[in-house]
Biotite code that builds the C-alpha atoms (Angstrom):
import biotite.structure as struc

atoms = struc.array([
    struc.Atom([0.000, 0.000, 0.000], chain_id="A", res_id=1, res_name="UNK", atom_name="CA", element="C"),
    struc.Atom([2.748, 2.427, 0.983], chain_id="A", res_id=2, res_name="UNK", atom_name="CA", element="C"),
    struc.Atom([4.740, 1.654, -2.151], chain_id="A", res_id=3, res_name="UNK", atom_name="CA", element="C"),
    struc.Atom([1.695, 2.384, -4.330], chain_id="A", res_id=4, res_name="UNK", atom_name="CA", element="C"),
    struc.Atom([1.078, 5.631, -2.459], chain_id="A", res_id=5, res_name="UNK", atom_name="CA", element="C"),
    struc.Atom([4.723, 6.563, -2.913], chain_id="A", res_id=6, res_name="UNK", atom_name="CA", element="C"),
    struc.Atom([4.531, 5.962, -6.643], chain_id="A", res_id=7, res_name="UNK", atom_name="CA", element="C"),
    struc.Atom([1.389, 8.089, -6.883], chain_id="A", res_id=8, res_name="UNK", atom_name="CA", element="C"),
    struc.Atom([3.056, 10.940, -5.017], chain_id="A", res_id=9, res_name="UNK", atom_name="CA", element="C"),
    struc.Atom([6.156, 10.711, -7.179], chain_id="A", res_id=10, res_name="UNK", atom_name="CA", element="C"),
    struc.Atom([4.040, 10.766, -10.333], chain_id="A", res_id=11, res_name="UNK", atom_name="CA", element="C"),
    struc.Atom([2.086, 13.741, -9.034], chain_id="A", res_id=12, res_name="UNK", atom_name="CA", element="C"),
    struc.Atom([5.343, 15.539, -8.251], chain_id="A", res_id=13, res_name="UNK", atom_name="CA", element="C"),
    struc.Atom([6.656, 14.912, -11.760], chain_id="A", res_id=14, res_name="UNK", atom_name="CA", element="C"),
    struc.Atom([3.421, 16.227, -13.269], chain_id="A", res_id=15, res_name="UNK", atom_name="CA", element="C"),
    struc.Atom([3.652, 19.372, -11.144], chain_id="A", res_id=16, res_name="UNK", atom_name="CA", element="C"),
    struc.Atom([7.247, 19.947, -12.262], chain_id="A", res_id=17, res_name="UNK", atom_name="CA", element="C"),
    struc.Atom([6.263, 19.431, -15.890], chain_id="A", res_id=18, res_name="UNK", atom_name="CA", element="C"),
    struc.Atom([3.440, 21.943, -15.518], chain_id="A", res_id=19, res_name="UNK", atom_name="CA", element="C"),
    struc.Atom([5.792, 24.486, -13.941], chain_id="A", res_id=20, res_name="UNK", atom_name="CA", element="C"),
    struc.Atom([8.263, 23.916, -16.765], chain_id="A", res_id=21, res_name="UNK", atom_name="CA", element="C"),
    struc.Atom([5.520, 24.441, -19.314], chain_id="A", res_id=22, res_name="UNK", atom_name="CA", element="C"),
    struc.Atom([4.348, 27.624, -17.610], chain_id="A", res_id=23, res_name="UNK", atom_name="CA", element="C"),
    struc.Atom([7.812, 29.136, -17.154], chain_id="A", res_id=24, res_name="UNK", atom_name="CA", element="C"),
    struc.Atom([9.521, 28.175, -20.394], chain_id="A", res_id=25, res_name="UNK", atom_name="CA", element="C"),
    struc.Atom([7.303, 26.838, -23.168], chain_id="A", res_id=26, res_name="UNK", atom_name="CA", element="C"),
    struc.Atom([4.292, 29.057, -22.501], chain_id="A", res_id=27, res_name="UNK", atom_name="CA", element="C"),
    struc.Atom([6.614, 32.015, -21.930], chain_id="A", res_id=28, res_name="UNK", atom_name="CA", element="C"),
    struc.Atom([8.291, 31.429, -25.299], chain_id="A", res_id=29, res_name="UNK", atom_name="CA", element="C"),
    struc.Atom([4.990, 31.070, -27.147], chain_id="A", res_id=30, res_name="UNK", atom_name="CA", element="C"),
    struc.Atom([3.548, 34.206, -25.534], chain_id="A", res_id=31, res_name="UNK", atom_name="CA", element="C"),
    struc.Atom([6.684, 36.192, -26.374], chain_id="A", res_id=32, res_name="UNK", atom_name="CA", element="C"),
    struc.Atom([6.278, 35.242, -30.028], chain_id="A", res_id=33, res_name="UNK", atom_name="CA", element="C"),
    struc.Atom([2.638, 36.311, -30.041], chain_id="A", res_id=34, res_name="UNK", atom_name="CA", element="C"),
    struc.Atom([3.463, 39.634, -28.391], chain_id="A", res_id=35, res_name="UNK", atom_name="CA", element="C"),
    struc.Atom([6.261, 40.290, -30.892], chain_id="A", res_id=36, res_name="UNK", atom_name="CA", element="C"),
    struc.Atom([3.994, 39.551, -33.851], chain_id="A", res_id=37, res_name="UNK", atom_name="CA", element="C"),
    struc.Atom([1.276, 41.861, -32.528], chain_id="A", res_id=38, res_name="UNK", atom_name="CA", element="C"),
    struc.Atom([3.769, 44.689, -31.990], chain_id="A", res_id=39, res_name="UNK", atom_name="CA", element="C"),
    struc.Atom([5.259, 44.221, -35.465], chain_id="A", res_id=40, res_name="UNK", atom_name="CA", element="C"),
    struc.Atom([1.828, 44.453, -37.069], chain_id="A", res_id=41, res_name="UNK", atom_name="CA", element="C"),
    struc.Atom([0.960, 47.605, -35.126], chain_id="A", res_id=42, res_name="UNK", atom_name="CA", element="C"),
    struc.Atom([4.298, 49.215, -36.018], chain_id="A", res_id=43, res_name="UNK", atom_name="CA", element="C"),
    struc.Atom([3.742, 48.639, -39.725], chain_id="A", res_id=44, res_name="UNK", atom_name="CA", element="C"),
    struc.Atom([0.159, 49.888, -39.505], chain_id="A", res_id=45, res_name="UNK", atom_name="CA", element="C"),
    struc.Atom([1.324, 53.240, -38.135], chain_id="A", res_id=46, res_name="UNK", atom_name="CA", element="C"),
    struc.Atom([4.042, 53.516, -40.778], chain_id="A", res_id=47, res_name="UNK", atom_name="CA", element="C"),
    struc.Atom([1.578, 52.772, -43.577], chain_id="A", res_id=48, res_name="UNK", atom_name="CA", element="C"),
    struc.Atom([-0.918, 55.287, -42.180], chain_id="A", res_id=49, res_name="UNK", atom_name="CA", element="C"),
    struc.Atom([1.778, 57.983, -42.083], chain_id="A", res_id=50, res_name="UNK", atom_name="CA", element="C"),
    struc.Atom([2.742, 57.292, -45.695], chain_id="A", res_id=51, res_name="UNK", atom_name="CA", element="C"),
    struc.Atom([-0.887, 57.351, -46.807], chain_id="A", res_id=52, res_name="UNK", atom_name="CA", element="C"),
    struc.Atom([-1.570, 60.674, -45.069], chain_id="A", res_id=53, res_name="UNK", atom_name="CA", element="C"),
    struc.Atom([1.689, 62.406, -46.071], chain_id="A", res_id=54, res_name="UNK", atom_name="CA", element="C"),
    struc.Atom([2.788, 64.076, -49.264], chain_id="A", res_id=55, res_name="UNK", atom_name="CA", element="C"),
    struc.Atom([5.718, 61.719, -49.791], chain_id="A", res_id=56, res_name="UNK", atom_name="CA", element="C"),
    struc.Atom([8.330, 64.203, -48.544], chain_id="A", res_id=57, res_name="UNK", atom_name="CA", element="C"),
    struc.Atom([10.729, 63.553, -45.685], chain_id="A", res_id=58, res_name="UNK", atom_name="CA", element="C"),
    struc.Atom([11.043, 66.272, -43.026], chain_id="A", res_id=59, res_name="UNK", atom_name="CA", element="C"),
    struc.Atom([14.493, 67.774, -42.626], chain_id="A", res_id=60, res_name="UNK", atom_name="CA", element="C"),
    struc.Atom([15.812, 68.203, -39.091], chain_id="A", res_id=61, res_name="UNK", atom_name="CA", element="C"),
    struc.Atom([17.217, 71.562, -38.025], chain_id="A", res_id=62, res_name="UNK", atom_name="CA", element="C"),
    struc.Atom([20.703, 71.337, -36.558], chain_id="A", res_id=63, res_name="UNK", atom_name="CA", element="C"),
    struc.Atom([20.322, 67.570, -36.402], chain_id="A", res_id=64, res_name="UNK", atom_name="CA", element="C"),
    struc.Atom([17.102, 67.699, -34.402], chain_id="A", res_id=65, res_name="UNK", atom_name="CA", element="C"),
    struc.Atom([13.380, 67.557, -35.124], chain_id="A", res_id=66, res_name="UNK", atom_name="CA", element="C"),
    struc.Atom([12.734, 69.807, -32.138], chain_id="A", res_id=67, res_name="UNK", atom_name="CA", element="C"),
    struc.Atom([10.687, 69.111, -29.045], chain_id="A", res_id=68, res_name="UNK", atom_name="CA", element="C"),
    struc.Atom([8.731, 65.855, -29.219], chain_id="A", res_id=69, res_name="UNK", atom_name="CA", element="C"),
    struc.Atom([4.952, 65.823, -29.407], chain_id="A", res_id=70, res_name="UNK", atom_name="CA", element="C"),
    struc.Atom([3.182, 64.344, -26.402], chain_id="A", res_id=71, res_name="UNK", atom_name="CA", element="C"),
    struc.Atom([0.027, 62.328, -26.895], chain_id="A", res_id=72, res_name="UNK", atom_name="CA", element="C"),
    struc.Atom([-2.912, 62.628, -24.527], chain_id="A", res_id=73, res_name="UNK", atom_name="CA", element="C"),
    struc.Atom([-3.404, 59.838, -22.011], chain_id="A", res_id=74, res_name="UNK", atom_name="CA", element="C"),
    struc.Atom([-5.528, 56.927, -23.220], chain_id="A", res_id=75, res_name="UNK", atom_name="CA", element="C"),
    struc.Atom([-8.058, 54.669, -21.548], chain_id="A", res_id=76, res_name="UNK", atom_name="CA", element="C"),
    struc.Atom([-7.262, 51.643, -19.400], chain_id="A", res_id=77, res_name="UNK", atom_name="CA", element="C"),
    struc.Atom([-6.035, 48.698, -21.450], chain_id="A", res_id=78, res_name="UNK", atom_name="CA", element="C"),
    struc.Atom([-5.678, 50.709, -24.665], chain_id="A", res_id=79, res_name="UNK", atom_name="CA", element="C"),
    struc.Atom([-2.484, 50.254, -26.673], chain_id="A", res_id=80, res_name="UNK", atom_name="CA", element="C"),
    struc.Atom([-0.616, 53.473, -27.558], chain_id="A", res_id=81, res_name="UNK", atom_name="CA", element="C"),
    struc.Atom([3.058, 52.623, -28.056], chain_id="A", res_id=82, res_name="UNK", atom_name="CA", element="C"),
    struc.Atom([5.651, 50.011, -28.953], chain_id="A", res_id=83, res_name="UNK", atom_name="CA", element="C"),
    struc.Atom([8.855, 49.350, -27.032], chain_id="A", res_id=84, res_name="UNK", atom_name="CA", element="C"),
    struc.Atom([12.061, 48.470, -28.925], chain_id="A", res_id=85, res_name="UNK", atom_name="CA", element="C"),
    struc.Atom([15.188, 47.527, -26.941], chain_id="A", res_id=86, res_name="UNK", atom_name="CA", element="C"),
    struc.Atom([18.063, 46.129, -29.042], chain_id="A", res_id=87, res_name="UNK", atom_name="CA", element="C"),
    struc.Atom([19.824, 44.953, -25.860], chain_id="A", res_id=88, res_name="UNK", atom_name="CA", element="C"),
    struc.Atom([16.889, 42.589, -25.233], chain_id="A", res_id=89, res_name="UNK", atom_name="CA", element="C"),
    struc.Atom([17.357, 40.855, -28.593], chain_id="A", res_id=90, res_name="UNK", atom_name="CA", element="C"),
    struc.Atom([17.596, 41.709, -32.284], chain_id="A", res_id=91, res_name="UNK", atom_name="CA", element="C"),
    struc.Atom([13.867, 41.142, -32.854], chain_id="A", res_id=92, res_name="UNK", atom_name="CA", element="C"),
    struc.Atom([12.559, 42.493, -29.546], chain_id="A", res_id=93, res_name="UNK", atom_name="CA", element="C"),
    struc.Atom([9.422, 44.651, -29.675], chain_id="A", res_id=94, res_name="UNK", atom_name="CA", element="C"),
    struc.Atom([6.340, 44.794, -27.455], chain_id="A", res_id=95, res_name="UNK", atom_name="CA", element="C"),
    struc.Atom([3.106, 46.767, -27.433], chain_id="A", res_id=96, res_name="UNK", atom_name="CA", element="C"),
    struc.Atom([2.646, 49.256, -24.596], chain_id="A", res_id=97, res_name="UNK", atom_name="CA", element="C"),
    struc.Atom([-0.838, 49.753, -23.168], chain_id="A", res_id=98, res_name="UNK", atom_name="CA", element="C"),
    struc.Atom([-2.326, 51.848, -20.385], chain_id="A", res_id=99, res_name="UNK", atom_name="CA", element="C"),
    struc.Atom([-2.401, 50.168, -16.968], chain_id="A", res_id=100, res_name="UNK", atom_name="CA", element="C"),
    struc.Atom([-0.404, 47.467, -15.227], chain_id="A", res_id=101, res_name="UNK", atom_name="CA", element="C"),
    struc.Atom([-3.129, 44.883, -14.546], chain_id="A", res_id=102, res_name="UNK", atom_name="CA", element="C"),
    struc.Atom([-3.179, 41.303, -15.764], chain_id="A", res_id=103, res_name="UNK", atom_name="CA", element="C"),
    struc.Atom([-5.283, 42.329, -18.763], chain_id="A", res_id=104, res_name="UNK", atom_name="CA", element="C"),
    struc.Atom([-2.171, 44.119, -20.043], chain_id="A", res_id=105, res_name="UNK", atom_name="CA", element="C"),
    struc.Atom([0.830, 42.299, -18.577], chain_id="A", res_id=106, res_name="UNK", atom_name="CA", element="C"),
    struc.Atom([-0.545, 38.789, -19.228], chain_id="A", res_id=107, res_name="UNK", atom_name="CA", element="C"),
    struc.Atom([-1.946, 39.583, -22.661], chain_id="A", res_id=108, res_name="UNK", atom_name="CA", element="C"),
    struc.Atom([-0.716, 37.745, -25.755], chain_id="A", res_id=109, res_name="UNK", atom_name="CA", element="C"),
    struc.Atom([-0.953, 41.008, -27.730], chain_id="A", res_id=110, res_name="UNK", atom_name="CA", element="C"),
    struc.Atom([0.374, 43.524, -25.207], chain_id="A", res_id=111, res_name="UNK", atom_name="CA", element="C"),
    struc.Atom([2.846, 42.722, -22.406], chain_id="A", res_id=112, res_name="UNK", atom_name="CA", element="C"),
    struc.Atom([4.113, 46.177, -21.387], chain_id="A", res_id=113, res_name="UNK", atom_name="CA", element="C"),
    struc.Atom([1.999, 48.368, -19.095], chain_id="A", res_id=114, res_name="UNK", atom_name="CA", element="C"),
    struc.Atom([2.157, 52.108, -18.426], chain_id="A", res_id=115, res_name="UNK", atom_name="CA", element="C"),
    struc.Atom([1.590, 53.475, -14.941], chain_id="A", res_id=116, res_name="UNK", atom_name="CA", element="C"),
    struc.Atom([-1.344, 55.898, -15.488], chain_id="A", res_id=117, res_name="UNK", atom_name="CA", element="C"),
    struc.Atom([-0.141, 58.451, -12.937], chain_id="A", res_id=118, res_name="UNK", atom_name="CA", element="C"),
    struc.Atom([3.136, 58.950, -14.818], chain_id="A", res_id=119, res_name="UNK", atom_name="CA", element="C"),
    struc.Atom([3.943, 60.941, -17.949], chain_id="A", res_id=120, res_name="UNK", atom_name="CA", element="C"),
    struc.Atom([3.431, 59.893, -21.581], chain_id="A", res_id=121, res_name="UNK", atom_name="CA", element="C"),
    struc.Atom([6.347, 59.366, -24.018], chain_id="A", res_id=122, res_name="UNK", atom_name="CA", element="C"),
    struc.Atom([8.310, 62.527, -24.745], chain_id="A", res_id=123, res_name="UNK", atom_name="CA", element="C"),
    struc.Atom([6.829, 64.513, -21.852], chain_id="A", res_id=124, res_name="UNK", atom_name="CA", element="C"),
    struc.Atom([8.945, 66.294, -19.281], chain_id="A", res_id=125, res_name="UNK", atom_name="CA", element="C"),
    struc.Atom([8.878, 64.043, -16.245], chain_id="A", res_id=126, res_name="UNK", atom_name="CA", element="C"),
    struc.Atom([8.885, 60.305, -15.820], chain_id="A", res_id=127, res_name="UNK", atom_name="CA", element="C"),
    struc.Atom([7.344, 57.852, -18.308], chain_id="A", res_id=128, res_name="UNK", atom_name="CA", element="C"),
    struc.Atom([7.134, 54.602, -16.306], chain_id="A", res_id=129, res_name="UNK", atom_name="CA", element="C"),
    struc.Atom([6.386, 51.159, -17.733], chain_id="A", res_id=130, res_name="UNK", atom_name="CA", element="C"),
    struc.Atom([6.305, 47.639, -16.313], chain_id="A", res_id=131, res_name="UNK", atom_name="CA", element="C"),
    struc.Atom([6.434, 44.044, -17.507], chain_id="A", res_id=132, res_name="UNK", atom_name="CA", element="C"),
    struc.Atom([6.881, 40.528, -16.224], chain_id="A", res_id=133, res_name="UNK", atom_name="CA", element="C"),
    struc.Atom([10.437, 39.302, -16.050], chain_id="A", res_id=134, res_name="UNK", atom_name="CA", element="C"),
    struc.Atom([9.963, 35.543, -16.208], chain_id="A", res_id=135, res_name="UNK", atom_name="CA", element="C"),
    struc.Atom([6.388, 34.784, -17.294], chain_id="A", res_id=136, res_name="UNK", atom_name="CA", element="C"),
    struc.Atom([3.795, 35.744, -19.910], chain_id="A", res_id=137, res_name="UNK", atom_name="CA", element="C"),
    struc.Atom([6.399, 36.671, -22.506], chain_id="A", res_id=138, res_name="UNK", atom_name="CA", element="C"),
    struc.Atom([9.091, 37.838, -20.088], chain_id="A", res_id=139, res_name="UNK", atom_name="CA", element="C"),
    struc.Atom([9.128, 41.339, -21.529], chain_id="A", res_id=140, res_name="UNK", atom_name="CA", element="C"),
    struc.Atom([11.995, 42.476, -19.294], chain_id="A", res_id=141, res_name="UNK", atom_name="CA", element="C"),
    struc.Atom([13.775, 39.165, -18.707], chain_id="A", res_id=142, res_name="UNK", atom_name="CA", element="C"),
    struc.Atom([17.268, 40.593, -19.274], chain_id="A", res_id=143, res_name="UNK", atom_name="CA", element="C"),
    struc.Atom([16.762, 44.068, -17.821], chain_id="A", res_id=144, res_name="UNK", atom_name="CA", element="C"),
    struc.Atom([19.924, 43.523, -15.787], chain_id="A", res_id=145, res_name="UNK", atom_name="CA", element="C"),
    struc.Atom([22.038, 43.330, -18.973], chain_id="A", res_id=146, res_name="UNK", atom_name="CA", element="C"),
    struc.Atom([21.626, 46.991, -19.927], chain_id="A", res_id=147, res_name="UNK", atom_name="CA", element="C"),
    struc.Atom([24.831, 48.901, -20.656], chain_id="A", res_id=148, res_name="UNK", atom_name="CA", element="C"),
    struc.Atom([25.350, 52.646, -20.314], chain_id="A", res_id=149, res_name="UNK", atom_name="CA", element="C"),
    struc.Atom([23.993, 54.494, -23.332], chain_id="A", res_id=150, res_name="UNK", atom_name="CA", element="C"),
    struc.Atom([21.932, 51.610, -24.729], chain_id="A", res_id=151, res_name="UNK", atom_name="CA", element="C"),
    struc.Atom([18.993, 52.876, -26.823], chain_id="A", res_id=152, res_name="UNK", atom_name="CA", element="C"),
    struc.Atom([15.437, 52.446, -25.572], chain_id="A", res_id=153, res_name="UNK", atom_name="CA", element="C"),
    struc.Atom([13.029, 53.365, -28.374], chain_id="A", res_id=154, res_name="UNK", atom_name="CA", element="C"),
    struc.Atom([9.308, 53.986, -28.050], chain_id="A", res_id=155, res_name="UNK", atom_name="CA", element="C"),
    struc.Atom([7.205, 54.202, -31.199], chain_id="A", res_id=156, res_name="UNK", atom_name="CA", element="C"),
    struc.Atom([3.828, 55.935, -31.161], chain_id="A", res_id=157, res_name="UNK", atom_name="CA", element="C"),
    struc.Atom([1.512, 57.049, -33.953], chain_id="A", res_id=158, res_name="UNK", atom_name="CA", element="C"),
    struc.Atom([3.484, 60.323, -34.044], chain_id="A", res_id=159, res_name="UNK", atom_name="CA", element="C"),
    struc.Atom([6.965, 58.853, -34.373], chain_id="A", res_id=160, res_name="UNK", atom_name="CA", element="C"),
    struc.Atom([9.980, 57.429, -32.572], chain_id="A", res_id=161, res_name="UNK", atom_name="CA", element="C"),
    struc.Atom([11.245, 58.532, -29.153], chain_id="A", res_id=162, res_name="UNK", atom_name="CA", element="C"),
    struc.Atom([14.799, 57.466, -28.290], chain_id="A", res_id=163, res_name="UNK", atom_name="CA", element="C"),
    struc.Atom([16.015, 57.334, -24.707], chain_id="A", res_id=164, res_name="UNK", atom_name="CA", element="C"),
    struc.Atom([19.461, 56.268, -23.465], chain_id="A", res_id=165, res_name="UNK", atom_name="CA", element="C"),
    struc.Atom([19.969, 53.916, -20.534], chain_id="A", res_id=166, res_name="UNK", atom_name="CA", element="C"),
    struc.Atom([21.522, 55.564, -17.501], chain_id="A", res_id=167, res_name="UNK", atom_name="CA", element="C"),
    struc.Atom([21.469, 53.266, -14.470], chain_id="A", res_id=168, res_name="UNK", atom_name="CA", element="C"),
    struc.Atom([19.878, 50.357, -12.601], chain_id="A", res_id=169, res_name="UNK", atom_name="CA", element="C"),
    struc.Atom([18.353, 50.363, -9.141], chain_id="A", res_id=170, res_name="UNK", atom_name="CA", element="C"),
    struc.Atom([17.075, 47.551, -6.900], chain_id="A", res_id=171, res_name="UNK", atom_name="CA", element="C"),
    struc.Atom([14.251, 48.415, -4.519], chain_id="A", res_id=172, res_name="UNK", atom_name="CA", element="C"),
    struc.Atom([11.607, 46.769, -2.361], chain_id="A", res_id=173, res_name="UNK", atom_name="CA", element="C"),
    struc.Atom([8.180, 46.125, -3.853], chain_id="A", res_id=174, res_name="UNK", atom_name="CA", element="C"),
    struc.Atom([6.627, 49.028, -1.911], chain_id="A", res_id=175, res_name="UNK", atom_name="CA", element="C"),
    struc.Atom([9.207, 51.584, -3.071], chain_id="A", res_id=176, res_name="UNK", atom_name="CA", element="C"),
    struc.Atom([6.744, 53.597, -5.185], chain_id="A", res_id=177, res_name="UNK", atom_name="CA", element="C"),
    struc.Atom([8.818, 56.787, -5.301], chain_id="A", res_id=178, res_name="UNK", atom_name="CA", element="C"),
    struc.Atom([10.410, 55.475, -8.499], chain_id="A", res_id=179, res_name="UNK", atom_name="CA", element="C"),
    struc.Atom([7.164, 56.667, -10.124], chain_id="A", res_id=180, res_name="UNK", atom_name="CA", element="C"),
    struc.Atom([7.728, 60.310, -9.137], chain_id="A", res_id=181, res_name="UNK", atom_name="CA", element="C"),
    struc.Atom([8.342, 62.887, -11.917], chain_id="A", res_id=182, res_name="UNK", atom_name="CA", element="C"),
    struc.Atom([11.864, 63.042, -10.490], chain_id="A", res_id=183, res_name="UNK", atom_name="CA", element="C"),
    struc.Atom([12.412, 59.485, -9.183], chain_id="A", res_id=184, res_name="UNK", atom_name="CA", element="C"),
    struc.Atom([12.966, 59.242, -5.427], chain_id="A", res_id=185, res_name="UNK", atom_name="CA", element="C"),
    struc.Atom([12.581, 63.015, -5.023], chain_id="A", res_id=186, res_name="UNK", atom_name="CA", element="C"),
    struc.Atom([9.101, 63.744, -3.700], chain_id="A", res_id=187, res_name="UNK", atom_name="CA", element="C"),
    struc.Atom([7.681, 67.103, -4.766], chain_id="A", res_id=188, res_name="UNK", atom_name="CA", element="C"),
    struc.Atom([10.599, 68.064, -7.018], chain_id="A", res_id=189, res_name="UNK", atom_name="CA", element="C"),
    struc.Atom([9.814, 69.816, -10.311], chain_id="A", res_id=190, res_name="UNK", atom_name="CA", element="C"),
    struc.Atom([10.814, 67.719, -13.323], chain_id="A", res_id=191, res_name="UNK", atom_name="CA", element="C"),
    struc.Atom([13.281, 69.171, -15.806], chain_id="A", res_id=192, res_name="UNK", atom_name="CA", element="C"),
    struc.Atom([14.247, 66.076, -17.790], chain_id="A", res_id=193, res_name="UNK", atom_name="CA", element="C"),
    struc.Atom([12.335, 63.656, -19.968], chain_id="A", res_id=194, res_name="UNK", atom_name="CA", element="C"),
    struc.Atom([12.858, 60.229, -18.412], chain_id="A", res_id=195, res_name="UNK", atom_name="CA", element="C"),
    struc.Atom([11.823, 56.645, -19.034], chain_id="A", res_id=196, res_name="UNK", atom_name="CA", element="C"),
    struc.Atom([11.692, 54.108, -16.213], chain_id="A", res_id=197, res_name="UNK", atom_name="CA", element="C"),
    struc.Atom([11.383, 50.362, -16.798], chain_id="A", res_id=198, res_name="UNK", atom_name="CA", element="C"),
    struc.Atom([10.284, 48.217, -13.852], chain_id="A", res_id=199, res_name="UNK", atom_name="CA", element="C"),
    struc.Atom([10.132, 44.454, -13.324], chain_id="A", res_id=200, res_name="UNK", atom_name="CA", element="C"),
    struc.Atom([10.333, 41.865, -10.573], chain_id="A", res_id=201, res_name="UNK", atom_name="CA", element="C"),
    struc.Atom([13.589, 40.602, -9.109], chain_id="A", res_id=202, res_name="UNK", atom_name="CA", element="C"),
    struc.Atom([15.142, 38.086, -8.673], chain_id="A", res_id=203, res_name="UNK", atom_name="CA", element="C"),
    struc.Atom([14.024, 35.725, -11.428], chain_id="A", res_id=204, res_name="UNK", atom_name="CA", element="C"),
    struc.Atom([10.870, 33.731, -10.586], chain_id="A", res_id=205, res_name="UNK", atom_name="CA", element="C"),
    struc.Atom([10.239, 35.924, -7.545], chain_id="A", res_id=206, res_name="UNK", atom_name="CA", element="C"),
    struc.Atom([8.316, 39.074, -6.625], chain_id="A", res_id=207, res_name="UNK", atom_name="CA", element="C"),
    struc.Atom([10.438, 39.844, -3.563], chain_id="A", res_id=208, res_name="UNK", atom_name="CA", element="C"),
    struc.Atom([11.790, 43.119, -4.938], chain_id="A", res_id=209, res_name="UNK", atom_name="CA", element="C"),
    struc.Atom([11.866, 45.288, -8.058], chain_id="A", res_id=210, res_name="UNK", atom_name="CA", element="C"),
    struc.Atom([14.573, 46.009, -10.595], chain_id="A", res_id=211, res_name="UNK", atom_name="CA", element="C"),
    struc.Atom([14.429, 49.516, -12.048], chain_id="A", res_id=212, res_name="UNK", atom_name="CA", element="C"),
    struc.Atom([16.154, 50.787, -15.200], chain_id="A", res_id=213, res_name="UNK", atom_name="CA", element="C"),
    struc.Atom([16.319, 54.516, -15.920], chain_id="A", res_id=214, res_name="UNK", atom_name="CA", element="C"),
    struc.Atom([16.827, 56.204, -19.263], chain_id="A", res_id=215, res_name="UNK", atom_name="CA", element="C"),
    struc.Atom([17.141, 59.831, -20.364], chain_id="A", res_id=216, res_name="UNK", atom_name="CA", element="C"),
    struc.Atom([15.510, 61.267, -23.492], chain_id="A", res_id=217, res_name="UNK", atom_name="CA", element="C"),
    struc.Atom([17.892, 61.653, -26.419], chain_id="A", res_id=218, res_name="UNK", atom_name="CA", element="C"),
    struc.Atom([15.865, 62.514, -29.527], chain_id="A", res_id=219, res_name="UNK", atom_name="CA", element="C"),
    struc.Atom([12.677, 61.966, -31.498], chain_id="A", res_id=220, res_name="UNK", atom_name="CA", element="C"),
    struc.Atom([11.853, 61.415, -35.173], chain_id="A", res_id=221, res_name="UNK", atom_name="CA", element="C"),
    struc.Atom([8.478, 61.735, -36.910], chain_id="A", res_id=222, res_name="UNK", atom_name="CA", element="C"),
    struc.Atom([7.178, 58.534, -38.462], chain_id="A", res_id=223, res_name="UNK", atom_name="CA", element="C"),
    struc.Atom([7.757, 59.871, -41.997], chain_id="A", res_id=224, res_name="UNK", atom_name="CA", element="C"),
    struc.Atom([11.469, 60.340, -41.239], chain_id="A", res_id=225, res_name="UNK", atom_name="CA", element="C"),
    struc.Atom([11.925, 56.646, -40.586], chain_id="A", res_id=226, res_name="UNK", atom_name="CA", element="C"),
    struc.Atom([13.060, 54.837, -37.438], chain_id="A", res_id=227, res_name="UNK", atom_name="CA", element="C"),
    struc.Atom([16.346, 55.555, -35.634], chain_id="A", res_id=228, res_name="UNK", atom_name="CA", element="C"),
    struc.Atom([19.343, 53.678, -37.003], chain_id="A", res_id=229, res_name="UNK", atom_name="CA", element="C"),
    struc.Atom([19.526, 51.282, -34.041], chain_id="A", res_id=230, res_name="UNK", atom_name="CA", element="C"),
    struc.Atom([16.246, 49.598, -35.014], chain_id="A", res_id=231, res_name="UNK", atom_name="CA", element="C"),
    struc.Atom([16.036, 50.441, -38.734], chain_id="A", res_id=232, res_name="UNK", atom_name="CA", element="C"),
    struc.Atom([16.967, 46.944, -39.896], chain_id="A", res_id=233, res_name="UNK", atom_name="CA", element="C"),
    struc.Atom([14.319, 45.368, -37.657], chain_id="A", res_id=234, res_name="UNK", atom_name="CA", element="C"),
    struc.Atom([11.565, 47.680, -38.838], chain_id="A", res_id=235, res_name="UNK", atom_name="CA", element="C"),
    struc.Atom([12.576, 47.232, -42.490], chain_id="A", res_id=236, res_name="UNK", atom_name="CA", element="C"),
    struc.Atom([12.401, 43.449, -42.098], chain_id="A", res_id=237, res_name="UNK", atom_name="CA", element="C"),
    struc.Atom([8.863, 43.494, -40.714], chain_id="A", res_id=238, res_name="UNK", atom_name="CA", element="C"),
    struc.Atom([6.168, 42.197, -43.056], chain_id="A", res_id=239, res_name="UNK", atom_name="CA", element="C"),
    struc.Atom([3.475, 44.619, -44.113], chain_id="A", res_id=240, res_name="UNK", atom_name="CA", element="C"),
    struc.Atom([0.431, 44.642, -41.871], chain_id="A", res_id=241, res_name="UNK", atom_name="CA", element="C"),
    struc.Atom([-2.535, 42.855, -43.325], chain_id="A", res_id=242, res_name="UNK", atom_name="CA", element="C"),
])
């Protein structure tokens, strides 16, 4: 009797381990592919819309710059408004950004990156803060710890491409919400820079603390001017939306 019970328990344990493996690796990989495909299709849709609405000319930057970036109005909960490109995360990495950080966004097969509603929008003075899982549901920020100083972080919206440059990492407790401030960790301070903050759980397979990556705004380009050089080959390789 005891030997049979032991075999049943061992079998049950193996099945549990297999399920965990499926959830953490296989399902994660499949979801990542779905999120990438959805982001690629949205990226091409915006590019095609810009070409259809334009006169075919390419804007010329003044002194190497297209000026101050436009800032879109906030959108409704769960609505997609941007795409995140991070070459450091992989040569084909791209994910849709939507409003909110609930499971409807972070666990979605079409989204994956969530924007904290109380923070700024892309290109705005202040702090544009986004979040993603690190080791599940596509693992949108799985290798956040591999950032190197100056790495590009590009956000595409319907208006164009916003490039930020990675500055530094920070590890905080889960309740350390001051990273969402317009000037991170400086309550009440007036913002002067355009920042991006990427947040995820740490360590891997745990929610014990948070890993934070900060970036500083570098430049922006309208959609009709084409993507920044760091992601141009990826965007050019994307199939047309259909």
